[in-house]
C-alpha positions as MATLAB code, in Angstrom:
seq = 'MRFLQWFCARELLEEIEGDLIESFELNAEERSIFYARFRFALEVIYLLRPSVIKKLNNYNNTTIMIKNYGKIAFRNYRKNVNYAFINVLSMSIGLACCIVSYLNY';
ca = [
       0.000    0.000    0.000;
       2.844    2.418    0.768;
       4.308    1.908   -2.693;
       0.906    2.579   -4.241;
       0.500    5.755   -2.192;
       3.980    6.889   -3.206;
       3.613    6.653   -6.989;
      -0.116    7.062   -7.577;
      -1.687   10.433   -8.305;
      -3.714   11.774   -5.377;
      -6.922   12.207   -7.337;
      -6.880    8.530   -8.385;
      -5.537    7.015   -5.174;
      -8.783    6.527   -3.242;
     -10.593    4.828   -6.117;
      -7.667    2.559   -6.959;
      -7.111    1.613   -3.308;
     -10.784    0.751   -2.921;
     -10.764   -1.472   -6.006;
      -7.567   -3.225   -4.929;
      -8.804   -3.847   -1.387;
     -12.116   -5.187   -2.696;
     -10.293   -7.513   -5.089;
      -7.964   -8.613   -2.262;
     -10.872   -9.486    0.021;
     -12.646  -11.469   -2.715;
      -9.471  -13.419   -3.522;
      -8.865  -14.092    0.188;
     -12.393  -15.499    0.600;
     -12.411  -17.576   -2.593;
      -8.857  -18.890   -2.513;
      -6.180  -18.262    0.096;
      -4.517  -15.301    1.753;
      -1.247  -16.160   -0.008;
      -2.933  -16.040   -3.426;
      -4.698  -12.798   -2.480;
      -1.407  -11.136   -1.524;
       0.277  -12.379   -4.695;
      -2.579  -11.151   -6.862;
      -2.595   -7.801   -5.017;
       1.114   -7.308   -5.749;
       0.578   -8.170   -9.420;
      -2.289   -5.720   -9.745;
      -0.176   -2.942   -8.199;
       2.598   -3.714  -10.707;
       0.083   -3.663  -13.566;
      -0.858   -0.140  -12.490;
       2.603    1.206  -13.361;
       1.333    3.247  -16.288;
       2.104    6.864  -17.160;
      -1.533    7.840  -16.696;
      -1.524    6.707  -13.050;
       1.919    7.848  -11.956;
       1.927   11.222  -10.242;
       3.860   14.054  -11.748;
       7.065   15.054  -10.025;
       7.672   18.762   -9.626;
      11.431   18.591   -9.874;
      12.829   18.613  -13.380;
      16.183   17.705  -14.809;
      18.539   20.701  -14.800;
      21.142   18.891  -16.889;
      19.390   19.521  -20.188;
      18.953   23.199  -19.376;
      22.622   23.448  -18.406;
      23.816   21.756  -21.623;
      21.599   24.042  -23.704;
      23.072   27.064  -21.927;
      26.636   25.829  -22.505;
      25.831   25.360  -26.198;
      24.586   28.929  -26.456;
      27.700   30.293  -24.767;
      30.006   28.226  -26.982;
      28.193   29.361  -30.139;
      28.412   33.013  -29.090;
      32.132   32.690  -28.342;
      32.800   30.967  -31.671;
      30.835   33.655  -33.489;
      32.762   36.399  -31.707;
      36.191   34.812  -32.366;
      35.826   33.263  -35.831;
      39.564   32.830  -36.522;
      40.240   31.222  -33.168;
      37.247   28.911  -33.588;
      38.438   27.885  -37.063;
      41.903   27.025  -35.703;
      40.353   24.994  -32.863;
      38.020   23.047  -35.155;
      40.784   22.425  -37.694;
      43.242   21.165  -35.063;
      40.604   18.935  -33.470;
      39.701   17.386  -36.824;
      43.383   16.770  -37.666;
      43.967   15.189  -34.255;
      40.883   12.987  -34.598;
      41.936   11.908  -38.087;
      45.432   11.015  -36.802;
      43.952    8.950  -33.983;
      41.687    7.054  -36.373;
      44.543    6.379  -38.812;
      46.861    5.180  -36.031;
      44.103    2.944  -34.656;
      43.454    1.426  -38.091;
      47.182    0.770  -38.670;
      47.654   -0.831  -35.277;
];
């Protein structure tokens, strides 16, 4: 139940809990408590769908940071065109040398 309360959206939680408890009680009466617990766990796992999972308020800052770094790099390259050309040219020559030495080894 704690896992269900953790990941389920609040507006759906009461209805889902009620259905699961009702199903658990029916399975416990008809079969055994072990089967009812097993079936309960399976039904909770089946509920792991994007429509049921609650939205988390925290977002990933990494993508925002990488986008910002890209903007800064582009602005610096645009401001210093000659320096950027030398950097790109030297990196491409170094990469080509590494690939050629790897292929010959």
